[in-house]
C-alpha positions as semicolon CSV with decimal commas, in nm:
position;residue;x (nm);y (nm);z (nm)
1;X;0,000;0,000;0,000
2;X;0,134;0,343;-0,093
3;X;0,211;0,592;0,181
4;X;-0,066;0,840;0,250
5;X;-0,031;1,215;0,217
6;X;-0,062;1,427;0,531
7;X;-0,343;1,679;0,573
8;X;-0,192;2,011;0,685
9;X;-0,464;2,195;0,879
10;X;-0,390;2,568;0,876
11;X;-0,506;2,743;1,192
12;X;-0,248;3,017;1,238
13;X;-0,425;3,322;1,096
14;X;-0,547;3,614;1,303
15;X;-0,903;3,608;1,170
16;X;-0,915;3,986;1,133
17;X;-1,205;3,989;0,881
18;X;-1,416;3,782;1,121
19;X;-1,354;4,023;1,409
20;X;-1,415;4,322;1,177
21;X;-1,756;4,173;1,090
22;X;-1,863;4,208;1,453
23;X;-1,744;3,882;1,611
24;X;-1,600;3,876;1,962
25;X;-1,395;3,555;1,934
26;X;-1,150;3,410;1,683
27;X;-1,335;3,242;1,396
28;X;-1,180;2,901;1,464
29;X;-1,294;2,914;1,827
30;X;-1,648;3,026;1,742
31;X;-1,925;2,775;1,795
32;X;-2,106;2,623;1,501
33;X;-2,392;2,403;1,622
34;X;-2,225;2,373;1,964
35;X;-1,879;2,275;1,831
36;X;-1,595;2,510;1,738
37;X;-1,535;2,573;1,369
38;X;-1,185;2,422;1,400
39;X;-1,317;2,109;1,575
40;X;-1,569;2,056;1,293
41;X;-1,279;2,064;1,047
42;X;-1,063;1,835;1,262
43;X;-1,350;1,586;1,303
44;X;-1,375;1,566;0,924
45;X;-0,999;1,514;0,893
46;X;-1,014;1,237;1,155
47;X;-1,307;1,075;0,976
48;X;-1,104;1,068;0,652
49;X;-0,851;0,831;0,810
50;X;-0,563;1,036;0,670
51;X;-0,269;1,143;0,887
52;X;-0,276;1,511;0,974
53;X;-0,076;1,794;1,127
54;X;-0,221;2,110;1,284
55;X;-0,037;2,441;1,234
56;X;-0,150;2,676;1,511
57;X;0,150;2,845;1,674
58;X;0,104;3,094;1,956
59;X;0,066;3,444;1,813
60;X;0,000;3,320;1,459
61;X;0,246;3,335;1,170
62;X;0,356;3,571;0,896
63;X;0,079;3,449;0,667
64;X;-0,062;3,148;0,488
65;X;0,261;3,081;0,301
66;X;0,459;3,059;0,623
67;X;0,191;2,836;0,778
68;X;0,208;2,595;0,485
69;X;0,588;2,594;0,506
70;X;0,574;2,516;0,880
71;X;0,337;2,224;0,826
72;X;0,531;2,078;0,534
73;X;0,863;2,112;0,716
74;X;0,716;1,939;1,023
75;X;0,602;1,646;0,807
76;X;0,900;1,634;0,572
77;X;0,884;1,256;0,526
78;X;0,523;1,260;0,399
79;X;0,427;1,117;0,061
80;X;0,248;1,444;-0,013
81;X;0,029;1,709;0,147
82;X;-0,332;1,821;0,141
83;X;-0,349;2,187;0,239
84;X;-0,671;2,254;0,433
85;X;-0,756;2,585;0,602
86;X;-0,907;2,524;0,945
87;X;-1,209;2,744;0,866
88;X;-1,374;2,496;0,626
89;X;-1,612;2,315;0,864
90;X;-1,837;2,177;0,589
91;X;-1,577;1,997;0,378
92;X;-1,644;1,623;0,360
93;X;-1,412;1,340;0,463
94;X;-1,482;1,167;0,131
95;X;-1,346;1,473;-0,050
96;X;-1,022;1,455;0,146
97;X;-0,995;1,087;0,055
98;X;-1,060;1,157;-0,316
99;X;-0,792;1,428;-0,330
100;X;-0,546;1,198;-0,152
101;X;-0,625;0,914;-0,393
102;X;-0,587;1,141;-0,696
103;X;-0,239;1,239;-0,579
104;X;-0,116;0,896;-0,681
105;X;-0,163;0,997;-1,046
106;X;-0,082;1,371;-1,040
107;X;0,155;1,599;-0,859
108;X;-0,102;1,872;-0,778
109;X;-0,474;1,808;-0,733
110;X;-0,723;2,097;-0,729
111;X;-1,077;2,007;-0,614
112;X;-1,356;2,192;-0,794
113;X;-1,724;2,228;-0,717
114;X;-1,928;2,361;-1,012
115;X;-1,609;2,503;-1,172
116;X;-1,503;2,679;-0,849
117;X;-1,165;2,583;-0,702
118;X;-1,144;2,502;-0,334
119;X;-0,954;2,313;-0,065
120;X;-0,784;2,091;0,016
121;X;-0,530;2,133;-0,261
122;X;-0,311;1,825;-0,284
123;X;0,064;1,839;-0,354
124;X;0,290;1,548;-0,432
125;X;0,636;1,500;-0,281
126;X;0,810;1,671;-0,569
127;X;0,678;2,005;-0,437
128;X;0,838;1,971;-0,093
129;X;1,107;2,235;-0,147
130;X;0,869;2,486;-0,307
131;X;0,614;2,447;-0,026
132;X;0,874;2,445;0,252
133;X;1,014;2,776;0,124
134;X;0,683;2,968;0,114
135;X;0,654;3,301;0,294
136;X;0,393;3,576;0,309
137;X;0,018;3,557;0,282
138;X;-0,039;3,429;-0,073
139;X;-0,023;3,061;0,012
140;X;0,081;2,819;-0,259
141;X;-0,083;2,994;-0,556
142;X;0,250;3,043;-0,733
143;X;0,333;2,674;-0,689
144;X;-0,003;2,578;-0,842
145;X;0,048;2,820;-1,135
146;X;0,391;2,672;-1,207
147;X;0,254;2,318;-1,186
148;X;-0,037;2,406;-1,416
149;X;0,200;2,560;-1,671
150;X;0,391;2,232;-1,684
151;X;0,075;2,019;-1,709
152;X;0,101;1,879;-1,356
153;X;-0,238;1,985;-1,216
154;X;-0,546;1,766;-1,209
155;X;-0,875;1,953;-1,166
156;X;-1,086;1,710;-0,966
157;X;-1,464;1,762;-0,983
158;X;-1,625;1,696;-0,644
159;X;-1,985;1,714;-0,525
160;X;-1,893;1,909;-0,211
161;X;-1,966;2,279;-0,177
162;X;-1,784;2,263;0,157
163;X;-1,453;2,296;-0,031
164;X;-1,523;2,666;-0,079
165;X;-1,739;2,754;0,225
166;X;-1,483;2,914;0,454
167;X;-1,574;3,121;0,758
168;X;-1,443;3,475;0,715
169;X;-1,738;3,679;0,852
170;X;-2,038;3,637;1,080
171;X;-2,253;3,612;0,766
172;X;-2,040;3,313;0,655
173;X;-2,096;3,155;0,996
174;X;-2,472;3,205;0,968
175;X;-2,471;3,050;0,619
176;X;-2,267;2,753;0,744
177;X;-2,513;2,704;1,029
178;X;-2,798;2,686;0,779
179;X;-2,608;2,450;0,550
180;X;-2,472;2,224;0,824
181;X;-2,771;1,994;0,839
182;X;-2,825;1,971;0,463
183;X;-2,454;1,916;0,392
184;X;-2,371;1,642;0,640
């Protein structure tokens, strides 16, 4: 059996847009149907059966790029990585499994719901150095662009709107609350 990729759960951001929308707590610590947003995401990751690593240092990081780099460096022996922001509480475990499975054939896997890209984005081992060197707040977009230019990206259609339903504002939280029962 081939080694499994590691899900890197990103939880290092400051959540400034969420606070600016009127919230009084960090978005990942906010309750969604009695469970924190982050714990919803972690429950999904656990249900997928994939190994995972949480990036949530005290005081945050210098941005998404640095968070990805921290997670990849901490799991340097992994067969690959699925990058999953911690504020995606509606993503399905089956979607994580499909992205992980697709990584056996491609070096970058981009899940899409109705032509919209989402997370987790999967990266094969060959992208270790590029991911481990990321800095700033743009994440791995440049790595994906380079991979796409060389024909190494698989766009993977999924029936999971949770791949693009992140929690950035109180309105997003309200929408997620309404969708929670129909999505699960």
